[in-house]
BATOR-851390 format. One line per 3 residues: number of its first residue (from 1); for each residue x, y, z of N, C-alpha, C. Coordinates in nm, 2 decimals, decimal comma. Example, Ala and Ser with C-alpha at 12.3 -4.5 7.8 and 13.67 -1.06 7.14 Angstrom:
2
1 = 1,32 -0,57 0,78 1,23 -0,45 0,78 1,32 -0,33 0,78; 1,28 -0,22 0,71 1,37 -0,11 0,71 1,29 0,00 0,79
//
This chain:
136
1 = -1,28 -4,65 0,20 -1,40 -4,60 0,24 -1,42 -4,46 0,18; -1,54 -4,43 0,12 -1,56 -4,30 0,06 -1,68 -4,24 0,12; -1,69 -4,11 0,11 -1,80 -4,04 0,16 -1,93 -4,07 0,08
4 = -2,04 -4,11 0,14 -2,16 -4,16 0,07 -2,22 -4,05 -0,02; -2,21 -3,92 0,02 -2,28 -3,82 -0,05 -2,18 -3,74 -0,14; -2,06 -3,71 -0,09 -1,97 -3,63 -0,16 -1,87 -3,71 -0,24
7 = -1,85 -3,84 -0,22 -1,75 -3,92 -0,28 -1,61 -3,88 -0,24; -1,52 -3,96 -0,28 -1,38 -3,93 -0,25 -1,35 -3,98 -0,11; -1,22 -3,98 -0,07 -1,18 -4,03 0,06 -1,22 -3,94 0,17
10 = -1,25 -3,99 0,29 -1,28 -3,90 0,40 -1,17 -3,81 0,44; -1,20 -3,69 0,49 -1,10 -3,59 0,53 -1,02 -3,65 0,65; -0,89 -3,65 0,65 -0,81 -3,71 0,76 -0,82 -3,62 0,88
13 = -0,85 -3,50 0,88 -0,85 -3,41 1,00 -0,99 -3,40 1,06; -1,09 -3,47 1,01 -1,22 -3,47 1,07 -1,25 -3,60 1,14; -1,32 -3,59 1,25 -1,36 -3,71 1,33 -1,46 -3,80 1,26
16 = -1,56 -3,73 1,20 -1,67 -3,81 1,14 -1,66 -3,79 0,99; -1,63 -3,88 0,91 -1,62 -3,86 0,76 -1,75 -3,84 0,70; -1,86 -3,87 0,77 -1,99 -3,86 0,71 -2,06 -3,72 0,73
19 = -1,99 -3,63 0,81 -2,04 -3,50 0,83 -2,02 -3,42 0,70; -2,11 -3,32 0,67 -2,09 -3,24 0,55 -1,97 -3,14 0,58; -1,91 -3,09 0,48 -1,80 -3,00 0,50 -1,84 -2,88 0,57
22 = -1,75 -2,81 0,65 -1,79 -2,69 0,72 -1,83 -2,58 0,62; -1,93 -2,50 0,67 -1,97 -2,39 0,58 -1,87 -2,28 0,58; -1,85 -2,22 0,47 -1,76 -2,10 0,46 -1,83 -1,98 0,52
25 = -1,76 -1,89 0,58 -1,82 -1,77 0,64 -1,87 -1,68 0,52; -1,97 -1,61 0,54 -2,02 -1,52 0,43 -1,92 -1,42 0,40; -1,92 -1,38 0,27 -1,82 -1,27 0,23 -1,86 -1,14 0,30
28 = -1,76 -1,05 0,31 -1,79 -0,92 0,37 -1,89 -0,84 0,29; -1,96 -0,76 0,36 -2,06 -0,67 0,30 -1,99 -0,54 0,25; -1,93 -0,55 0,13 -1,84 -0,44 0,08 -1,91 -0,31 0,07
31 = -2,04 -0,30 0,02 -2,11 -0,17 0,02 -2,12 -0,11 0,16; -2,15 -0,20 0,26 -2,16 -0,14 0,40 -2,03 -0,10 0,45; -1,92 -0,17 0,42 -1,79 -0,13 0,46 -1,76 0,01 0,40
34 = -1,78 0,02 0,27 -1,75 0,14 0,20 -1,83 0,26 0,25; -1,95 0,24 0,29 -2,04 0,34 0,35 -2,01 0,38 0,49; -1,92 0,30 0,56 -1,90 0,32 0,70 -1,81 0,44 0,72
37 = -1,83 0,51 0,84 -1,75 0,63 0,87 -1,60 0,59 0,89; -1,57 0,47 0,93 -1,44 0,43 0,95 -1,36 0,42 0,82; -1,43 0,37 0,72 -1,37 0,36 0,58 -1,35 0,50 0,52
40 = -1,45 0,58 0,54 -1,44 0,72 0,49 -1,32 0,79 0,56; -1,30 0,77 0,69 -1,18 0,83 0,76 -1,05 0,77 0,70; -1,05 0,64 0,68 -0,93 0,58 0,62 -0,90 0,64 0,48
43 = -1,00 0,65 0,40 -0,97 0,72 0,27 -0,93 0,86 0,28; -0,99 0,93 0,37 -0,95 1,07 0,39 -0,80 1,08 0,44; -0,76 1,00 0,53 -0,62 1,00 0,58 -0,53 0,96 0,47
46 = -0,56 0,87 0,39 -0,48 0,83 0,28 -0,46 0,94 0,17; -0,58 1,00 0,14 -0,57 1,11 0,04 -0,49 1,23 0,09; -0,50 1,26 0,22 -0,43 1,37 0,28 -0,28 1,35 0,26
49 = -0,23 1,23 0,25 -0,09 1,21 0,23 -0,06 1,20 0,09; -0,13 1,11 0,02 -0,10 1,07 -0,12 -0,11 1,19 -0,22; -0,22 1,26 -0,22 -0,24 1,37 -0,32 -0,14 1,48 -0,31
52 = -0,11 1,54 -0,19 -0,01 1,64 -0,18 0,13 1,59 -0,22; 0,16 1,47 -0,17 0,29 1,42 -0,20 0,31 1,39 -0,35; 0,20 1,35 -0,42 0,21 1,32 -0,56 0,22 1,46 -0,63
55 = 0,15 1,56 -0,59 0,16 1,69 -0,66 0,30 1,75 -0,64; 0,35 1,74 -0,52 0,48 1,79 -0,49 0,59 1,72 -0,58; 0,58 1,59 -0,59 0,68 1,52 -0,67 0,67 1,55 -0,82
58 = 0,54 1,55 -0,86 0,52 1,58 -1,01 0,57 1,72 -1,04; 0,55 1,82 -0,95 0,60 1,95 -0,97 0,75 1,95 -0,97; 0,81 1,88 -0,88 0,96 1,87 -0,87 1,01 1,81 -1,00
61 = 0,95 1,70 -1,05 0,99 1,64 -1,17 0,97 1,73 -1,29; 0,86 1,79 -1,30 0,83 1,89 -1,41 0,93 2,00 -1,41; 0,97 2,05 -1,30 1,07 2,16 -1,29 1,20 2,11 -1,35
64 = 1,24 1,99 -1,31 1,36 1,93 -1,36 1,36 1,92 -1,52; 1,25 1,87 -1,57 1,24 1,85 -1,72 1,24 1,99 -1,78; 1,17 2,09 -1,73 1,16 2,22 -1,79 1,30 2,29 -1,78
67 = 1,37 2,27 -1,67 1,50 2,33 -1,67 1,59 2,26 -1,77; 1,58 2,13 -1,79 1,67 2,06 -1,89 1,63 2,11 -2,03; 1,50 2,13 -2,05 1,46 2,17 -2,19 1,48 2,31 -2,22
70 = 1,46 2,40 -2,13 1,46 2,54 -2,16 1,58 2,62 -2,10; 1,65 2,57 -2,01 1,76 2,63 -1,95 1,88 2,54 -1,94; 1,93 2,49 -2,06 2,04 2,40 -2,06 2,17 2,46 -2,00
73 = 2,18 2,59 -2,02 2,30 2,66 -1,96 2,30 2,65 -1,81; 2,19 2,65 -1,74 2,18 2,63 -1,60 2,22 2,48 -1,56; 2,16 2,39 -1,64 2,18 2,25 -1,61 2,32 2,21 -1,64
76 = 2,39 2,27 -1,73 2,52 2,23 -1,76 2,63 2,31 -1,69; 2,59 2,40 -1,60 2,68 2,47 -1,52 2,76 2,37 -1,42; 2,89 2,38 -1,43 2,97 2,29 -1,35 2,97 2,34 -1,20
79 = 2,96 2,24 -1,11 2,96 2,27 -0,97 3,10 2,24 -0,91; 3,15 2,12 -0,95 3,28 2,07 -0,90 3,33 1,98 -1,01; 3,44 2,01 -1,07 3,50 1,92 -1,17 3,40 1,90 -1,29
82 = 3,37 1,78 -1,31 3,27 1,74 -1,42 3,13 1,73 -1,37; 3,11 1,76 -1,24 2,97 1,74 -1,18 2,90 1,87 -1,21; 2,78 1,86 -1,28 2,70 1,97 -1,32 2,57 1,98 -1,23
85 = 2,51 2,10 -1,24 2,38 2,12 -1,17 2,28 2,01 -1,21; 2,27 1,98 -1,34 2,18 1,88 -1,39 2,20 1,75 -1,33; 2,33 1,71 -1,32 2,36 1,58 -1,26 2,31 1,58 -1,11
88 = 2,34 1,68 -1,04 2,30 1,69 -0,90 2,15 1,68 -0,89; 2,08 1,76 -0,97 1,93 1,75 -0,97 1,88 1,62 -1,01; 1,94 1,55 -1,10 1,90 1,42 -1,14 1,92 1,32 -1,03
91 = 2,03 1,32 -0,96 2,05 1,24 -0,84 1,95 1,27 -0,73; 1,92 1,40 -0,72 1,82 1,44 -0,62 1,68 1,38 -0,65; 1,65 1,36 -0,78 1,53 1,29 -0,81 1,52 1,15 -0,75
94 = 1,63 1,08 -0,76 1,63 0,95 -0,70 1,62 0,95 -0,55; 1,69 1,04 -0,49 1,69 1,06 -0,34 1,55 1,10 -0,30; 1,49 1,19 -0,37 1,35 1,23 -0,32 1,25 1,11 -0,34
97 = 1,27 1,03 -0,44 1,19 0,91 -0,46 1,20 0,82 -0,34; 1,32 0,79 -0,30 1,35 0,71 -0,18 1,29 0,77 -0,06; 1,31 0,90 -0,04 1,25 0,96 0,08 1,10 0,95 0,08
100 = 1,03 0,98 -0,03 0,89 0,97 -0,03 0,84 0,83 -0,01; 0,91 0,73 -0,06 0,87 0,59 -0,03 0,89 0,56 0,11; 0,99 0,60 0,18 1,02 0,58 0,32 0,91 0,65 0,40
103 = 0,88 0,77 0,37 0,77 0,84 0,44 0,64 0,77 0,43; 0,61 0,72 0,31 0,48 0,66 0,29 0,47 0,53 0,37; 0,58 0,45 0,37 0,58 0,32 0,44 0,56 0,35 0,59
106 = 0,63 0,45 0,64 0,60 0,48 0,79 0,46 0,53 0,81; 0,41 0,62 0,72 0,28 0,67 0,73 0,18 0,56 0,73; 0,19 0,47 0,63 0,10 0,35 0,62 0,10 0,26 0,74
109 = 0,22 0,24 0,79 0,24 0,15 0,91 0,17 0,21 1,03; 0,18 0,34 1,05 0,13 0,40 1,17 -0,02 0,44 1,15; -0,06 0,49 1,04 -0,19 0,55 1,03 -0,29 0,47 0,94
112 = -0,24 0,39 0,85 -0,34 0,32 0,76 -0,36 0,18 0,80; -0,25 0,10 0,82 -0,26 -0,04 0,84 -0,34 -0,07 0,97; -0,32 0,00 1,08 -0,41 -0,03 1,20 -0,56 -0,01 1,17
115 = -0,59 0,09 1,09 -0,73 0,12 1,06 -0,79 0,01 0,97; -0,70 -0,03 0,87 -0,74 -0,14 0,78 -0,77 -0,27 0,87; -0,68 -0,30 0,96 -0,70 -0,42 1,05 -0,83 -0,41 1,12
118 = -0,86 -0,29 1,18 -0,99 -0,27 1,25 -1,11 -0,29 1,16; -1,11 -0,24 1,04 -1,22 -0,26 0,95 -1,23 -0,40 0,91; -1,12 -0,47 0,88 -1,13 -0,61 0,84 -1,18 -0,69 0,96
121 = -1,13 -0,66 1,08 -1,18 -0,74 1,20 -1,33 -0,72 1,22; -1,38 -0,59 1,20 -1,52 -0,57 1,22 -1,60 -0,64 1,11; -1,54 -0,66 0,99 -1,61 -0,73 0,89 -1,60 -0,88 0,90
124 = -1,53 -0,93 1,01 -1,52 -1,07 1,03 -1,41 -1,14 0,95; -1,31 -1,06 0,90 -1,20 -1,12 0,82 -1,08 -1,12 0,90; -1,00 -1,23 0,88 -0,87 -1,24 0,95 -0,78 -1,14 0,88
127 = -0,71 -1,05 0,95 -0,63 -0,95 0,89 -0,49 -1,00 0,86; -0,43 -1,08 0,95 -0,29 -1,12 0,93 -0,19 -1,00 0,95; -0,24 -0,88 0,97 -0,15 -0,77 0,98 -0,08 -0,76 1,11
130 = -0,14 -0,82 1,21 -0,08 -0,82 1,35 0,06 -0,89 1,34; 0,07 -0,99 1,26 0,20 -1,07 1,26 0,32 -0,99 1,21; 0,30 -0,89 1,12 0,41 -0,82 1,06 0,41 -0,67 1,09
133 = 0,31 -0,63 1,17 0,29 -0,49 1,20 0,42 -0,42 1,25; 0,49 -0,49 1,34 0,60 -0,42 1,41 0,74 -0,45 1,34; 0,73 -0,52 1,23 0,86 -0,55 1,15 0,91 -0,41 1,09
136 = 1,03 -0,38 1,12 1,09 -0,25 1,07 1,18 -0,28 0,95
//
């Protein structure tokens, strides 16, 4: 048996194979979402974290590069055995990257993700964020 209008086999999960397929919900009104005060607040919160943290890390990285380029005697100073100031600062770069990533994940989980879920819910979109929100 095929559907008279749409062709193909009837859908096994529908009671009446001759009903038209369900309508898709309309897409979100992205310009309205972008113009909303909730979205502006979300962007403001994100920028307050991301821009200063980015400037801080770039400054820290630039200081490392400038020290290596213009003050090699400082970077090659031995601290303990064969461990130098440059090596310690290089390892500190990795540690600071991990710390910034951890801070951002916590910040996003507490301050960004709940707001995104609210905005998506208000736009009629399933967020799926509630399922993994408390996963640590």
